[in-house]
N, C-alpha and C positions, 0 to 999 in steps of 0.2 A: 505494500500499499505506500502510495507516493505521499510525500511529505505534505504537498499541498492538500491533499484529500484529509489526511490527519488532521491537520490545523481547521481545516473546515468542519470537521466533525466536533471538534473540542468546541469550536464556537456554537454549535447547534446544541450541544451539552449545557453551555454556559446559559444559551435563550432560554431553553427548557428549565434550568434550575431558577432563572429569575422569574420565571413565569410561576412554577411552583411556590416560590417564596412569597410570591403575592398571594397567593391561598393563605398560607400559615402567618402572613402578617395579619391578614383580615382576621383570622381564627384567634388571634392573640391579642389584638385591639378589641373583638367582641366579648373577650374573656374579661379584659381589663375593664371593659363598660359596664359588664354584668356586676364585676364585684363591687364598682365603684358607684353603681346606679343602689345596690342592695344598703350600702353603707349608709348612703344619703337617705335613702327610704327609713333605714333603722333610726336614725337620727331624728327624722320627724317624728316618728311612733314612739319614741321616747323621752320625747319634748312635751309635756302637757301643759294646757293652760290651766289655771289655778283660779276659782271664784269664791270670794268670799261674800256670803251672804245671809240676809235674814232668816231665821229657822222656817218660817212663816210662809214665805217665797220660795223653798228651796225645791218642793216636788215640782212645782210648775215650771220654773225657770230650768230645771234638770232635765224634765220631759220635752221642752222647748226646743234646747240647745241640741239633744239628742236625734231629734228631728232631722237636723241639717245632715243632707247627703254625704256631706266630707268629716263628719265626725264618727269616729268608729266606737267610742265609748265613753259614757260618764261613769265617775265612779267617786260615791259619797264617802268620805273620809268619819267615820265613826267618830262619835265625841269622845271616847273613851284613847281611842289610837291619837286624838286631836290633843287631849290633855297630857298624854305620855309625850308627844312632840314639844309642847310648850316648856313641859317641866324639863327634858334633858338639855332643850337649846337654851333655856333662858335659867338654868340652874334652880329651878324652883321647887325643889323635892320638899322642903317643909310645907309648902303651898299647896300640894298635889290635890289634897283632899278638898282644898277650898275651890280650888279651879274647877274641880268636878262638880260643884254644887252652884257655880257661876252657869248663868244662862249664854253660853259663849257662842257667836255666828257661827253657822255651818259652813264646811268647806267641800267643793268637791272639785275632782279634777276631771278636764276633757283631754281625751286622747284622740288625736284626728287621724285619719286614714292617709296614709303615706302617698298612696297612689293618686289621690283624688285632692290633696291639701297643697293649694298654690297660693299665687298673692292674690289673686280674685277672690279665693275662698277666704283667704285672711279679713278681707275687707266686707264680706258678707258676715264672716263671724264676730267682728266687732260691731257691725249695724244690729246683727241679733242681740249682742251682749247690752247695747244700749236701749233696746226695746222692753228688755227685762225689768222687773220692779224688786227692790229690796236687795241690790246688790250693792255691796260696799265697797268691795276692792276688787280689780282685775290682776292677776299676777300673768302679765303675757307682754311679750317682746317680738314683733317681726324681724328682728335681726337674730334672734334664735335659729330661725328656719330659712333664712336669706341664702345662706352658703349652701344650704343643702338645694333651695330652688334653682340657684345659679347652674350649679353643678348638674341637675336633672336635665335641665334645659340646653346646656351644653352638650350634654350626652345625646340627648333627642337630635342635635343639629349633626353631631358626629354619624350617628346612624342613619342617618336621611343621605348623608354625603355617599357613605358606603354602599346603601342601597340604590343610589341614582346612577354612581360612577364607577364603582367596582367590577362590575361584569364586563365594562367597557376596556378597563386596564389588563384585566385577566385575559380576555379573549382577545385583546388586540395584542397582547404579546403572545399569544396562541397562533395569530396570524403572521406576526412576525418570523416565528419559526416555521410556517408553513411554506411562507414565501421563500426565507432561506433555504430550506430545502429544497424548493424547487429551483432556485439560481445553482446551488451547489449541483443538483442533477446534471441540469443544463451545461454547467462549465464544464463538468466530467466529460458528457459526452462529447461535447464541440472541441475538445483536447484529443479526442481518440478516433476522430474523424480519418485522418490521414493514416493512422495506425490500421484502423478496418479497410481501408481503400486498398493497401499495400497488401493485407492479409486477403482479402478478397481476390486481387489481381495474381496472389500466388496461387491460387486455387484451394484455400482453405474453406473450410464449411462455414456457412453463415450463420448456422446453428447455434455455434459457440459465442457469437457477437449477441444473439438473443440471450443466451443462457447468461452471459456475462453482464449484459445490462441489468437483468432481473435481478441477480445476485447482487450487484454493485447498488441497486435501488432499495434491497431490503436490509442490506450490510449499513449503509448510509442513514437509513430510518432508525433499524433495530438497535445498532450500537447509541446512539445519543438518548432514545427513549427508555433502554433498558440501563444504561449508565445511570440517567436521573432518577429512575426507580430504584435501583440498588441503593444507589447513595443516598436518598431520602428515606428508604426504608432502615438502613443503619443507622442514620441519624435519628429515626424517630426511636429505633429500639434502643438505643444508648440514651435516650431521652434528653437529646442534645436538641430536638424540633420535638415541640409539644405535640405536633399533630401533622399528618402527610395529607395529601389530597386522596379521595377515594379512588378506589381503583377503575370504575368506570370512566372517570377522568384520562387515566392512562390507556385504557381502551380505546375511548372516542380518539385520545390525539393520536394513537397509532394508525387507527382506520382512516383518520382523514389524512395523515401522513402518507398513509398508503397509497391513497387514492391521488396525493399529488405527486408521488413519485412515479406511478405510471400514466400519469398525465404528461411528466417531463419526456418518458421514453417516446408517446406519442408524437408529441412537439420535436423530439430529434427525429423520428421517421419521416415525419412530414419535411423536415429543412432537408432530407435526402433526395426527394424526389423535386424538390422546387429549382 
């Protein structure tokens, strides 16, 4: 095998590996986005708003707020637990019994649905709170959620870019491989024209030319595809690559390459009769 053809095959392998690297990169980005999205959602879920309210208005306010589509749960803190919290936080151990006898305001926590709660819903929530009666204080700040909202919006934007453009890049490199394969085959055949003319004039059987062309076509295609597959399989097995393209992609690429290779043969044959 001549050096020129070897270099061409190596270049085809590089194009295939870049093509499959795009697939791996996409999966790594999607994994990172999913992990980051989950952390942002969990942060929203674990950050409740706290409402301090008169006892008489507790049930009605809790019911109205829980009916909002972006509210996951309204959790009322029992008076005994509230007394324990105040005792521990303000070191009122000696006054614990007195606190239990006082008519303390009621407290409930509002946990939001992370998949639905965004800045618009925050405005609806604050408006709903203003409509409730008997609320003494609201412990809530949009700043506690803003970073998560911005991150979720960023993730959504990246996913849209991947969804809209990734296939163009992936199949674009696939087309580069096929075009490169066609050029390699035509270059190989053009360089053998004189050889086969001399061979034919010397009385050589032209069946060998046909066999040589077919074998060269298969070799030029099979070597890059097989080399890329084996390399990716090894890297995935050694956990260097987190994922490798599914086998169907390799089969589809080989089939398309086979079609291109034999198309190159037809073009080469046609040139002989022009």
